[in-house]
Every structure is written in structure tokens, then in C-alpha cells.
N, CA, C and O atoms as a DFTB+ gen file, in Angstrom:
612 C
 N C O
     1  1      77.378     -16.452      -3.079
     2  2      78.029     -15.508      -2.192
     3  2      79.139     -16.187      -1.442
     4  3      79.003     -17.326      -0.996
     5  1      80.243     -15.482      -1.303
     6  2      81.414     -15.972      -0.577
     7  2      81.052     -16.130       0.909
     8  3      80.420     -15.261       1.510
     9  1      81.481     -17.283       1.487
    10  2      81.149     -17.531       2.890
    11  2      81.705     -16.473       3.832
    12  3      81.070     -16.114       4.824
    13  1      82.896     -15.979       3.513
    14  2      83.515     -14.960       4.370
    15  2      82.715     -13.673       4.355
    16  3      82.565     -13.026       5.391
    17  1      82.207     -13.298       3.211
    18  2      81.353     -12.131       3.092
    19  2      80.089     -12.333       3.893
    20  3      79.638     -11.431       4.600
    21  1      79.517     -13.521       3.783
    22  2      78.305     -13.859       4.539
    23  2      78.554     -13.812       6.041
    24  3      77.758     -13.249       6.793
    25  1      79.638     -14.391       6.463
    26  2      79.975     -14.342       7.901
    27  2      80.110     -12.910       8.405
    28  3      79.642     -12.585       9.496
    29  1      80.742     -12.065       7.620
    30  2      80.877     -10.684       7.999
    31  2      79.568      -9.967       8.086
    32  3      79.352      -9.146       8.977
    33  1      78.646     -10.292       7.113
    34  2      77.315      -9.692       7.150
    35  2      76.604     -10.094       8.436
    36  3      75.970      -9.262       9.084
    37  1      76.707     -11.337       8.798
    38  2      76.078     -11.800      10.056
    39  2      76.638     -11.050      11.267
    40  3      75.904     -10.537      12.112
    41  1      77.940     -11.011      11.308
    42  2      78.603     -10.340      12.455
    43  2      78.191      -8.861      12.553
    44  3      77.907      -8.357      13.640
    45  1      78.164      -8.169      11.389
    46  2      77.759      -6.746      11.361
    47  2      76.355      -6.541      11.915
    48  3      76.074      -5.507      12.521
    49  1      75.477      -7.509      11.716
    50  2      74.098      -7.427      12.258
    51  2      74.009      -7.978      13.683
    52  3      72.916      -8.058      14.243
    53  1      75.147      -8.358      14.275
    54  2      75.141      -8.891      15.620
    55  2      74.618     -10.315      15.707
    56  3      74.181     -10.771      16.763
    57  1      74.672     -11.000      14.591
    58  2      74.164     -12.394      14.521
    59  2      75.312     -13.391      14.576
    60  3      76.408     -13.107      14.094
    61  1      75.070     -14.532      15.150
    62  2      76.111     -15.576      15.227
    63  2      76.272     -16.260      13.898
    64  3      75.319     -16.420      13.136
    65  1      77.499     -16.661      13.633
    66  2      77.809     -17.488      12.482
    67  2      77.632     -18.923      12.962
    68  3      78.392     -19.412      13.798
    69  1      76.610     -19.589      12.416
    70  2      76.355     -20.980      12.821
    71  2      76.523     -21.936      11.645
    72  3      76.444     -21.547      10.480
    73  1      76.752     -23.160      11.982
    74  2      76.890     -24.180      10.899
    75  2      75.607     -24.328      10.121
    76  3      75.620     -24.587       8.917
    77  1      74.452     -24.157      10.843
    78  2      73.136     -24.267      10.152
    79  2      72.978     -23.150       9.130
    80  3      72.529     -23.393       8.010
    81  1      73.334     -21.954       9.499
    82  2      73.206     -20.788       8.588
    83  2      74.112     -21.015       7.374
    84  3      73.700     -20.774       6.240
    85  1      75.300     -21.461       7.602
    86  2      76.245     -21.728       6.494
    87  2      75.735     -22.837       5.595
    88  3      75.878     -22.777       4.374
    89  1      75.125     -23.873       6.223
    90  2      74.591     -24.981       5.443
    91  2      73.453     -24.530       4.536
    92  3      73.402     -24.920       3.370
    93  1      72.547     -23.718       5.054
    94  2      71.441     -23.211       4.238
    95  2      71.981     -22.372       3.099
    96  3      71.520     -22.495       1.965
    97  1      72.939     -21.531       3.381
    98  2      73.556     -20.762       2.313
    99  2      74.189     -21.651       1.247
   100  3      74.039     -21.391       0.053
   101  1      74.890     -22.692       1.667
   102  2      75.492     -23.612       0.710
   103  2      74.416     -24.295      -0.121
   104  3      74.608     -24.492      -1.321
   105  1      73.307     -24.655       0.473
   106  2      72.198     -25.317      -0.272
   107  2      71.672     -24.347      -1.304
   108  3      71.491     -24.722      -2.462
   109  1      71.422     -23.112      -0.918
   110  2      70.889     -22.147      -1.839
   111  2      71.889     -21.896      -3.004
   112  3      71.497     -21.800      -4.167
   113  1      73.154     -21.798      -2.658
   114  2      74.171     -21.571      -3.701
   115  2      74.311     -22.780      -4.615
   116  3      74.697     -22.638      -5.775
   117  1      74.001     -23.965      -4.106
   118  2      74.071     -25.167      -4.893
   119  2      72.861     -25.404      -5.775
   120  3      72.841     -26.369      -6.538
   121  1      71.855     -24.555      -5.693
   122  2      70.628     -24.671      -6.451
   123  2      70.256     -23.342      -7.102
   124  3      69.137     -22.862      -6.927
   125  1      71.173     -22.748      -7.845
   126  2      70.861     -21.424      -8.432
   127  2      69.723     -21.567      -9.452
   128  3      69.631     -22.551     -10.185
   129  1      68.870     -20.549      -9.466
   130  2      67.756     -20.548     -10.401
   131  2      66.596     -21.386      -9.965
   132  3      65.563     -21.390     -10.633
   133  1      66.726     -22.123      -8.831
   134  2      65.615     -22.929      -8.347
   135  2      64.844     -22.142      -7.313
   136  3      65.371     -21.212      -6.703
   137  1      63.640     -22.505      -7.125
   138  2      62.707     -21.826      -6.210
   139  2      62.338     -22.834      -5.144
   140  3      61.341     -23.545      -5.271
   141  1      63.140     -22.900      -4.088
   142  2      62.997     -23.937      -3.036
   143  2      62.072     -23.464      -1.940
   144  3      62.131     -22.308      -1.520
   145  1      61.210     -24.365      -1.473
   146  2      60.413     -24.064      -0.274
   147  2      61.281     -24.353       0.938
   148  3      62.344     -24.961       0.816
   149  1      60.827     -23.915       2.112
   150  2      61.551     -24.209       3.345
   151  2      61.645     -25.733       3.529
   152  3      62.651     -26.240       4.024
   153  1      60.598     -26.450       3.131
   154  2      60.580     -27.875       3.250
   155  2      61.604     -28.539       2.318
   156  3      62.236     -29.531       2.681
   157  1      61.758     -27.968       1.098
   158  2      62.785     -28.458       0.182
   159  2      64.176     -28.281       0.826
   160  3      65.000     -29.195       0.822
   161  1      64.403     -27.103       1.366
   162  2      65.699     -26.789       1.970
   163  2      65.918     -27.739       3.148
   164  3      67.021     -28.252       3.337
   165  1      64.878     -27.969       3.930
   166  2      64.954     -28.868       5.071
   167  2      65.378     -30.259       4.651
   168  3      66.254     -30.862       5.271
   169  1      64.752     -30.775       3.589
   170  2      65.089     -32.120       3.100
   171  2      66.522     -32.202       2.641
   172  3      67.195     -33.203       2.888
   173  1      66.999     -31.178       1.985
   174  2      68.406     -31.162       1.526
   175  2      69.362     -30.998       2.693
   176  3      70.435     -31.602       2.716
   177  1      68.968     -30.174       3.671
   178  2      69.811     -29.962       4.826
   179  2      69.971     -31.234       5.702
   180  3      71.041     -31.507       6.244
   181  1      68.911     -31.959       5.808
   182  2      68.926     -33.239       6.592
   183  2      69.890     -34.259       6.025
   184  3      70.372     -35.135       6.743
   185  1      70.173     -34.146       4.726
   186  2      71.158     -35.094       4.140
   187  2      72.536     -34.823       4.690
   188  3      73.358     -35.731       4.815
   189  1      72.793     -33.546       5.024
   190  2      74.105     -33.169       5.582
   191  2      74.096     -33.173       7.112
   192  3      75.097     -33.516       7.741
   193  1      72.973     -32.793       7.703
   194  2      72.849     -32.661       9.152
   195  2      71.497     -33.235       9.572
   196  3      70.507     -32.507       9.647
   197  1      71.456     -34.555       9.847
   198  2      70.165     -35.189      10.204
   199  2      69.487     -34.630      11.437
   200  3      68.295     -34.856      11.641
   201  1      70.214     -33.913      12.250
   202  2      69.655     -33.354      13.490
   203  2      69.028     -31.998      13.298
   204  3      68.377     -31.499      14.216
   205  1      69.193     -31.381      12.151
   206  2      68.671     -30.029      11.941
   207  2      67.138     -30.053      11.965
   208  3      66.512     -30.991      11.471
   209  1      66.550     -29.007      12.546
   210  2      65.084     -28.954      12.652
   211  2      64.463     -28.009      11.620
   212  3      65.110     -27.089      11.119
   213  1      63.207     -28.263      11.326
   214  2      62.501     -27.436      10.372
   215  2      62.398     -25.982      10.860
   216  3      62.501     -25.043      10.071
   217  1      62.194     -25.815      12.175
   218  2      62.118     -24.486      12.757
   219  2      63.413     -23.716      12.516
   220  3      63.381     -22.510      12.269
   221  1      64.554     -24.408      12.585
   222  2      65.840     -23.786      12.318
   223  2      65.915     -23.310      10.875
   224  3      66.458     -22.242      10.592
   225  1      65.383     -24.086       9.992
   226  2      65.374     -23.719       8.559
   227  2      64.521     -22.458       8.378
   228  3      64.930     -21.516       7.699
   229  1      63.333     -22.451       8.991
   230  2      62.467     -21.264       8.834
   231  2      63.145     -20.021       9.398
   232  3      63.097     -18.969       8.762
   233  1      63.773     -20.106      10.569
   234  2      64.471     -18.981      11.132
   235  2      65.626     -18.532      10.228
   236  3      65.834     -17.340      10.006
   237  1      66.349     -19.489       9.728
   238  2      67.520     -19.173       8.887
   239  2      67.123     -18.505       7.602
   240  3      67.750     -17.519       7.215
   241  1      66.111     -18.994       6.922
   242  2      65.727     -18.354       5.658
   243  2      65.224     -16.947       5.952
   244  3      65.447     -16.046       5.144
   245  1      64.556     -16.728       7.077
   246  2      64.130     -15.387       7.400
   247  2      65.315     -14.452       7.565
   248  3      65.284     -13.318       7.086
   249  1      66.352     -14.916       8.234
   250  2      67.601     -14.106       8.402
   251  2      68.185     -13.826       7.044
   252  3      68.573     -12.691       6.768
   253  1      68.261     -14.832       6.177
   254  2      68.856     -14.636       4.859
   255  2      68.020     -13.678       4.017
   256  3      68.575     -12.914       3.228
   257  1      66.699     -13.702       4.167
   258  2      65.857     -12.735       3.434
   259  2      66.119     -11.332       3.957
   260  3      66.283     -10.399       3.171
   261  1      66.162     -11.173       5.278
   262  2      66.424      -9.848       5.857
   263  2      67.747      -9.314       5.464
   264  3      67.884      -8.101       5.302
   265  1      68.775     -10.176       5.293
   266  2      70.100      -9.730       4.835
   267  2      70.169      -9.561       3.355
   268  3      71.209      -9.168       2.826
   269  1      69.070      -9.851       2.653
   270  2      68.968      -9.756       1.165
   271  2      69.959     -10.684       0.479
   272  3      70.474     -10.373      -0.595
   273  1      70.226     -11.836       1.114
   274  2      71.090     -12.841       0.498
   275  2      70.232     -13.735      -0.371
   276  3      70.670     -14.172      -1.436
   277  1      69.002     -14.015       0.074
   278  2      68.020     -14.756      -0.715
   279  2      66.767     -13.943      -0.849
   280  3      66.503     -13.041      -0.053
   281  1      65.990     -14.267      -1.866
   282  2      64.709     -13.590      -2.075
   283  2      63.577     -14.511      -1.790
   284  3      63.639     -15.698      -2.113
   285  1      62.536     -13.992      -1.191
   286  2      61.329     -14.750      -0.959
   287  2      60.346     -14.425      -2.100
   288  3      60.061     -13.259      -2.371
   289  1      59.846     -15.455      -2.749
   290  2      58.928     -15.237      -3.864
   291  2      57.673     -16.112      -3.641
   292  3      57.715     -17.158      -2.993
   293  1      56.602     -15.642      -4.192
   294  2      55.323     -16.397      -4.126
   295  2      54.781     -16.537      -5.544
   296  3      54.735     -15.587      -6.325
   297  1      54.381     -17.744      -5.830
   298  2      53.770     -18.020      -7.142
   299  2      52.308     -18.336      -6.981
   300  3      51.736     -19.037      -7.816
   301  1      51.678     -17.838      -5.924
   302  2      50.261     -17.976      -5.677
   303  2      49.829     -19.447      -5.592
   304  3      48.705     -19.804      -5.945
   305  1      50.737     -20.270      -5.124
   306  2      50.392     -21.708      -4.981
   307  2      50.333     -22.114      -3.477
   308  3      50.272     -23.302      -3.157
   309  1      50.352     -21.131      -2.583
   310  2      50.287     -21.389      -1.170
   311  2      51.604     -21.637      -0.502
   312  3      51.633     -21.887       0.703
   313  1      52.713     -21.580      -1.236
   314  2      54.040     -21.830      -0.697
   315  2      54.920     -20.595      -0.823
   316  3      54.920     -19.922      -1.854
   317  1      55.652     -20.309       0.210
   318  2      56.721     -19.302       0.089
   319  2      57.930     -20.034      -0.467
   320  3      58.281     -21.119      -0.003
   321  1      58.564     -19.431      -1.464
   322  2      59.708     -20.072      -2.079
   323  2      60.881     -19.115      -1.976
   324  3      60.707     -17.900      -1.875
   325  1      62.047     -19.667      -2.004
   326  2      63.264     -18.888      -1.845
   327  2      64.237     -19.158      -3.018
   328  3      64.366     -20.287      -3.493
   329  1      64.904     -18.098      -3.458
   330  2      65.927     -18.233      -4.440
   331  2      67.100     -17.374      -4.074
   332  3      66.945     -16.364      -3.388
   333  1      68.252     -17.754      -4.513
   334  2      69.452     -17.016      -4.219
   335  2      69.365     -15.650      -4.889
   336  3      69.091     -15.548      -6.085
   337  1      69.600     -14.606      -4.105
   338  2      69.558     -13.260      -4.659
   339  2      70.902     -12.883      -5.231
   340  3      71.865     -13.648      -5.169
   341  1      70.949     -11.687      -5.791
   342  2      72.176     -11.149      -6.333
   343  2      72.588      -9.967      -5.438
   344  3      72.568      -8.811      -5.861
   345  1      72.954     -10.284      -4.216
   346  2      73.215      -9.264      -3.220
   347  2      74.162      -8.194      -3.731
   348  3      75.250      -8.491      -4.223
   349  1      73.740      -6.964      -3.608
   350  2      74.572      -5.847      -4.016
   351  2      74.447      -5.495      -5.496
   352  3      75.015      -4.497      -5.940
   353  1      73.731      -6.277      -6.248
   354  2      73.571      -6.041      -7.682
   355  2      72.415      -5.072      -7.877
   356  3      71.285      -5.397      -7.511
   357  1      72.653      -3.914      -8.433
   358  2      71.644      -2.900      -8.614
   359  2      70.541      -3.371      -9.542
   360  3      69.412      -2.891      -9.445
   361  1      70.844      -4.306     -10.445
   362  2      69.831      -4.747     -11.382
   363  2      69.040      -5.953     -10.917
   364  3      68.292      -6.542     -11.698
   365  1      69.194      -6.332      -9.648
   366  2      68.571      -7.552      -9.165
   367  2      67.062      -7.526      -9.272
   368  3      66.439      -8.583      -9.371
   369  1      66.447      -6.335      -9.253
   370  2      64.989      -6.260      -9.310
   371  2      64.462      -6.548     -10.689
   372  3      63.245      -6.547     -10.874
   373  1      65.305      -6.794     -11.667
   374  2      64.905      -7.097     -13.044
   375  2      64.805      -8.586     -13.281
   376  3      64.854      -9.032     -14.427
   377  1      64.667      -9.353     -12.237
   378  2      64.519     -10.801     -12.328
   379  2      63.046     -11.117     -12.247
   380  3      62.388     -10.788     -11.260
   381  1      62.518     -11.760     -13.289
   382  2      61.071     -11.998     -13.394
   383  2      60.770     -13.472     -13.528
   384  3      61.678     -14.290     -13.675
   385  1      59.497     -13.811     -13.476
   386  2      59.092     -15.205     -13.554
   387  2      57.915     -15.408     -14.508
   388  3      56.976     -14.612     -14.515
   389  1      57.964     -16.449     -15.295
   390  2      56.823     -16.876     -16.119
   391  2      56.364     -18.195     -15.537
   392  3      57.171     -19.108     -15.363
   393  1      55.084     -18.310     -15.234
   394  2      54.533     -19.462     -14.519
   395  2      53.508     -20.163     -15.384
   396  3      52.554     -19.537     -15.846
   397  1      53.689     -21.441     -15.608
   398  2      52.742     -22.207     -16.392
   399  2      51.513     -22.532     -15.520
   400  3      51.621     -23.145     -14.458
   401  1      50.351     -22.097     -16.011
   402  2      49.103     -22.295     -15.269
   403  2      48.655     -23.737     -15.269
   404  3      47.748     -24.108     -14.523
   405  1      49.287     -24.566     -16.105
   406  2      48.836     -25.954     -16.194
   407  2      49.724     -26.883     -15.362
   408  3      49.211     -27.666     -14.562
   409  1      51.028     -26.810     -15.536
   410  2      51.929     -27.729     -14.820
   411  2      52.639     -27.068     -13.666
   412  3      53.207     -27.770     -12.830
   413  1      52.635     -25.756     -13.579
   414  2      53.260     -25.052     -12.469
   415  2      54.741     -24.754     -12.689
   416  3      55.384     -24.188     -11.805
   417  1      55.298     -25.120     -13.844
   418  2      56.700     -24.863     -14.105
   419  2      56.936     -23.361     -14.028
   420  3      56.115     -22.565     -14.483
   421  1      58.057     -22.993     -13.451
   422  2      58.465     -21.593     -13.306
   423  2      59.697     -21.341     -14.123
   424  3      60.717     -22.003     -13.931
   425  1      59.623     -20.386     -15.042
   426  2      60.768     -19.998     -15.841
   427  2      61.222     -18.634     -15.388
   428  3      60.423     -17.697     -15.362
   429  1      62.477     -18.498     -15.033
   430  2      63.049     -17.213     -14.648
   431  2      63.613     -16.525     -15.876
   432  3      64.194     -17.165     -16.753
   433  1      63.437     -15.228     -15.927
   434  2      64.048     -14.466     -17.023
   435  2      64.379     -13.077     -16.507
   436  3      63.812     -12.602     -15.524
   437  1      65.304     -12.448     -17.192
   438  2      65.731     -11.131     -16.806
   439  2      65.409     -10.145     -17.933
   440  3      65.340     -10.497     -19.111
   441  1      65.227      -8.951     -17.529
   442  2      64.954      -7.910     -18.536
   443  2      64.708      -6.567     -17.876
   444  3      64.309      -6.489     -16.714
   445  1      64.945      -5.546     -18.617
   446  2      64.709      -4.192     -18.115
   447  2      63.421      -3.666     -18.685
   448  3      63.344      -2.516     -19.117
   449  1      62.402      -4.511     -18.690
   450  2      61.158      -4.205     -19.356
   451  2      60.419      -3.027     -18.750
   452  3      59.662      -2.344     -19.439
   453  1      60.629      -2.790     -17.487
   454  2      59.839      -1.725     -16.830
   455  2      60.607      -0.432     -16.582
   456  3      60.122       0.466     -15.893
   457  1      61.799      -0.347     -17.145
   458  2      62.597       0.891     -16.909
   459  2      61.872       2.126     -17.405
   460  3      61.872       3.152     -16.726
   461  1      61.267       2.053     -18.548
   462  2      60.541       3.203     -19.101
   463  2      59.397       3.600     -18.205
   464  3      59.180       4.786     -17.958
   465  1      58.653       2.610     -17.709
   466  2      57.524       2.891     -16.808
   467  2      58.018       3.482     -15.509
   468  3      57.428       4.430     -14.990
   469  1      59.101       2.928     -14.974
   470  2      59.650       3.479     -13.719
   471  2      60.083       4.944     -13.927
   472  3      59.827       5.785     -13.065
   473  1      60.732       5.255     -15.056
   474  2      61.142       6.642     -15.314
   475  2      59.920       7.525     -15.481
   476  3      59.905       8.650     -14.981
   477  1      58.906       7.051     -16.163
   478  2      57.657       7.839     -16.356
   479  2      56.993       8.121     -15.004
   480  3      56.480       9.219     -14.791
   481  1      56.995       7.141     -14.085
   482  2      56.427       7.391     -12.779
   483  2      57.202       8.456     -12.010
   484  3      56.628       9.277     -11.296
   485  1      58.508       8.417     -12.174
   486  2      59.327       9.433     -11.522
   487  2      59.065      10.826     -12.136
   488  3      58.869      11.811     -11.424
   489  1      59.071      10.872     -13.466
   490  2      58.876      12.140     -14.155
   491  2      57.501      12.758     -13.908
   492  3      57.382      13.971     -13.737
   493  1      56.473      11.925     -13.890
   494  2      55.104      12.479     -13.792
   495  2      54.597      12.589     -12.351
   496  3      53.795      13.470     -12.042
   497  1      55.062      11.698     -11.469
   498  2      54.515      11.681     -10.113
   499  2      55.546      11.828      -9.011
   500  3      55.203      11.923      -7.833
   501  1      56.822      11.844      -9.405
   502  2      57.874      11.948      -8.352
   503  2      57.928      10.694      -7.530
   504  3      58.329      10.739      -6.367
   505  1      57.539       9.578      -8.094
   506  2      57.592       8.285      -7.371
   507  2      58.755       7.463      -7.862
   508  3      58.834       7.088      -9.032
   509  1      59.675       7.187      -6.920
   510  2      60.854       6.425      -7.261
   511  2      60.638       4.929      -6.945
   512  3      60.416       4.551      -5.794
   513  1      60.708       4.124      -7.953
   514  2      60.555       2.684      -7.764
   515  2      61.868       2.110      -7.301
   516  3      62.902       2.366      -7.918
   517  1      61.858       1.353      -6.251
   518  2      63.049       0.714      -5.715
   519  2      63.133      -0.763      -6.003
   520  3      64.197      -1.375      -5.906
   521  1      61.985      -1.332      -6.362
   522  2      61.927      -2.755      -6.657
   523  2      60.625      -3.064      -7.365
   524  3      59.653      -2.316      -7.254
   525  1      60.610      -4.142      -8.076
   526  2      59.363      -4.646      -8.677
   527  2      59.487      -6.128      -8.920
   528  3      60.587      -6.675      -8.998
   529  1      58.358      -6.761      -9.038
   530  2      58.309      -8.187      -9.291
   531  2      57.287      -8.438     -10.370
   532  3      56.143      -7.994     -10.274
   533  1      57.694      -9.139     -11.381
   534  2      56.770      -9.416     -12.499
   535  2      56.532     -10.942     -12.506
   536  3      57.462     -11.748     -12.485
   537  1      55.260     -11.281     -12.537
   538  2      54.877     -12.708     -12.702
   539  2      53.916     -12.775     -13.889
   540  3      52.849     -12.161     -13.903
   541  1      54.335     -13.527     -14.851
   542  2      53.486     -13.687     -16.042
   543  2      52.916     -15.130     -16.008
   544  3      53.647     -16.087     -15.753
   545  1      51.627     -15.258     -16.264
   546  2      50.973     -16.554     -16.224
   547  2      50.576     -16.945     -17.642
   548  3      50.134     -16.101     -18.421
   549  1      50.730     -18.203     -17.972
   550  2      50.377     -18.700     -19.259
   551  2      50.663     -20.153     -19.346
   552  3      50.504     -20.878     -18.364
   553  1      51.092     -20.614     -20.517
   554  2      51.371     -22.057     -20.712
   555  2      52.761     -22.257     -21.294
   556  3      53.155     -21.563     -22.231
   557  1      53.503     -23.207     -20.738
   558  2      54.810     -23.526     -21.265
   559  2      54.676     -24.270     -22.551
   560  3      53.595     -24.749     -22.892
   561  1      55.764     -24.375     -23.273
   562  2      55.777     -25.030     -24.599
   563  2      55.255     -26.452     -24.511
   564  3      54.471     -26.868     -25.364
   565  1      55.669     -27.211     -23.500
   566  2      55.244     -28.610     -23.399
   567  2      53.725     -28.701     -23.172
   568  3      53.057     -29.533     -23.786
   569  1      53.193     -27.865     -22.311
   570  2      51.761     -27.904     -22.031
   571  2      50.947     -27.448     -23.277
   572  3      49.879     -27.996     -23.551
   573  1      51.452     -26.465     -24.008
   574  2      50.793     -26.016     -25.229
   575  2      50.719     -27.169     -26.244
   576  3      49.693     -27.381     -26.891
   577  1      51.821     -27.900     -26.365
   578  2      51.839     -29.041     -27.275
   579  2      50.842     -30.118     -26.815
   580  3      50.096     -30.665     -27.627
   581  1      50.837     -30.411     -25.533
   582  2      49.868     -31.417     -25.018
   583  2      48.451     -30.963     -25.199
   584  3      47.581     -31.773     -25.518
   585  1      48.193     -29.698     -25.005
   586  2      46.823     -29.181     -25.172
   587  2      46.403     -29.246     -26.638
   588  3      45.245     -29.543     -26.932
   589  1      47.317     -28.974     -27.556
   590  2      47.015     -29.071     -28.995
   591  2      46.692     -30.531     -29.380
   592  3      45.764     -30.816     -30.137
   593  1      47.500     -31.423     -28.822
   594  2      47.295     -32.868     -29.130
   595  2      45.947     -33.349     -28.568
   596  3      45.244     -34.122     -29.218
   597  1      45.592     -32.890     -27.363
   598  2      44.308     -33.265     -26.745
   599  2      43.141     -32.700     -27.569
   600  3      42.135     -33.377     -27.784
   601  1      43.291     -31.469     -28.019
   602  2      42.195     -30.839     -28.818
   603  2      42.071     -31.442     -30.229
   604  3      41.010     -31.415     -30.853
   605  1      43.195     -31.983     -30.696
   606  2      43.179     -32.541     -32.021
   607  2      42.578     -33.948     -32.104
   608  3      42.329     -34.470     -33.191
   609  1      42.352     -34.544     -30.940
   610  2      41.787     -35.892     -30.907
   611  2      40.296     -35.899     -31.098
   612  3      39.678     -36.964     -31.094
């Protein structure tokens, strides 16, 4: 996201444009496709601003989530994770995750897999889906290979 657009979004919401908010946005933009925890963001932010506090990071990511600049995701591992969103992109809800149950690796993928279901819900029940999140659990290629090797011994 362009910093000027972000600054305008903050101003429109009556929020201050701060160096900490801009830094967190830069960090998220510098790690596309990654799923960073607040602690990950904090560690990266301290490299640029050693005085920044963890509480500031938590407040900032909350603001960014509310502005729909970043998305908060959970992979059922006890951590809230954040990824850069596609602000203003109508197809952004088609971003899904495949999670390896063995090593925890998260693979992001896109697809319009649920469009037919969403349309069927609208047609049959008058329910309009505005967003969805798909998490598929299984084993990544590397873990499958390791498991085959372990079973072959």
C-alpha cells in the first residue's frame, strides 16, 4: 500500500500519522505472503527503532486490521498472525491457507473455490456471503517424504 494512501486513511478516521504506524506498515509490506506475529513485527521494528514498545505494536496492528490494511489470521496454534491485505480488492476473501499438521508450515493459495457455494446460499436462503476463510490441514511434501522414509525403515 502506498504510504500517502495509508496516511489519508488514518486522517479520514481521525487518527494520527505516526512514525511507528508507518514503520509497521513498511514491515508488513516488506514481508508479503508471510504470517507475522506481533512479536515478529516487534523484533523487526526494534531493528529500525530500538525504543518502540510491544504495546505500540499491538495497538498499531489493531488499527491496521480495523482499516483492513492487514488481515488477522489464526492457524489454531495459539498465536494471532498478521498478513498484508489487498485493501480494496473485491477478491481478497479468496485467499486461503494450507497448514502442515506436522511442521506447521503455512502455504497460501488463492482460488474461487467457494463461489458456487456462496451463490447457492444466496439463491436458496437469501444469505449473502461477504467473506470466508479456508484453512486446510494436512502434510506438506517434505513431511510426507520424511514420513514415508520413517515408515520404510
